[in-house]
N, C-alpha and C positions, 0 to 999 in steps of 0.2 A: 378687517378683512376687506381688502379692494377687491371688487368685482365688476365686470362689464356684462350688462344685458344684450346679449347678441341679437336676440329676437326684436328688440325694440329698434335695432338700427335700420330695419326695413331694406337691407341692402338688395339690389338686383344680381343675378349671376354675373359673373364677372367685375363687379363693382367693389370698391375698397374705401376704407376710411383709416385716417390716422388718429392715434389719441396720444396724449401724456399724461401719466398718473403719479402723484405723490405714493412711494409704496415705503412702508417700514420692513426693511430685511429683518432686523433682531441680530442678536449675537449669533455667531457660529461657532462649534466645538470641532475642532479637529487636532487629533491626536492627543487629546487631553488636556489641550488649551482654549482658551476662549479668545476670539478674535471679534472686535466691536466695527460696526459700519460706521464710517465718518462722511457725512453728516448721518444721522439715524434715519431720515427720510431720502430715498434716492428718487430721482425724476426718471422714469422708466417709459419709454417710447414702444408703442405697439401699433403695429399694422394689422388689419382684419380685411381680409378678402372673402367675398364669396364665391363659392365654387358650386357647380352644379347640383352637387350632394352634400355640401357641406361648408366648412369654413377652413380658412388656411390664416394662420397667424405668425407675426415676425415680432420678436421682442429684443430690444436691444439698450442698455445702459452702461454707464461707467460706476465704478463701485471702488471704495477704498476701504480696506480692513486694516485694524490696528491691533497689533497684539504681538506676543513674543517671538522670537526665533526658536526654532526646535532644536538648536544645536547649543546656543550658549544664552538664551533667554534675554538678550538685549531686545529692545523694541525693533520690530519688523514690518513696518508697513507695506502693505501689498495693494498694488493698484491693479484692477481688472477691467477689461472690456468685455462686458457679458453681451453674448448673443445666442437666441435659441430660437427654433422654429417648432410648430405643432401644426397638427392637420385634425380634424374632426369633421368625420362623415358618418352620422348615426344611421346611415342607410341600412347598415347590418352586413354591407358586401364584404369588408376586412376588419377585423377587430385592431388591426395595426393601425387604423386612422380612426380610433375613438381616444381622444385626449383625456388623459385622467383629470385636467383641469376644467373641464367643461360639464355642467349638470343640465344632463339632458330634459328633465324636466323643467327647470326654470329657465334654461337659455344661458346661464351666467358663466362667464369666463372667470376663474379664481385669479386674477393678476398677481395678488401679492404671493400665493404659494408657487405660482409657476416662476415669478420672478426669484424667489428665495431659493428653489431647488434648481434655477439656472445659475445662480451665483455660486453654489456650493459646487456644482459640477465644473464651473469655471476655476476652481481652486487649484494652485500646483498642488502636487504630492506632499511637498514639505515647504514651508514658509521659513525663509532664510534672511537673515540681515544682509548677506552677500553671499555670492555664489563659493567663495572660498573661506567662509567661516570655519575656523577651527575646532569651534564649539568648547567644551569644558574638560579640564583635566579629569579622567575618569577616577584617579585617585585622591585628589584632594578638594576637587570641584571648582578650581580657580579657572577663571576664563583664560584661554590660549592665545587671544588676541592680543598680539604684541609682547609676549611673555617670552622669557629666554628659555629655549628650550633645555638648557643643562638645569633649571629649576625644577624640570617636570621629569627627571629620569628616575621616578620611585621604583620601577619594577627592575632596575638593573642589578640590584642585589639578588643572589640567588638564595630560594629557600633551601636552608640545609637539607630539607628531607629529599630535595631533587639534585644536590651538588653531584652527587656519585653519577648522575646521568651525563654530566658534561664531560666526563673521562672517557666516553664511548666513542670509538672511530666510527660514523655512520658515513663513510665516502666523502670524507672532507676533500 
């Protein structure tokens, strides 16, 4: 667990500091697949500013995750530029300004948990080896990359139970 003790910084209002931490993001599960960060420890940059009623934080780092393409299961590394902002104002004026990453009792900012959450939020909804990945054949499971389409016309034979429907004239 990587934390930063905010109260020991002794920042005056309007003052700020920058820090760099080595943070282990850990493996990320997305759509039943596991993606490993490379390298395991990321260099995370944090800027902390003192506001009149609390703190403002800015986090940024680059991340490479390695894992399978969701369509064809080939390797699909993804490079992310992760950036996040948080504010923490324990004065109780507005709960929107209470960061879940700050422990009010100890004054610790949980940098590791925040970095991991920010990385997960920065992920695309699908990790692909390429934008035009055709995926796998739904019938035989073979990769469709570079495959002859004629080899994957498995469904063109009509099931005899449905053959009579092809005789219907439905507005052709």
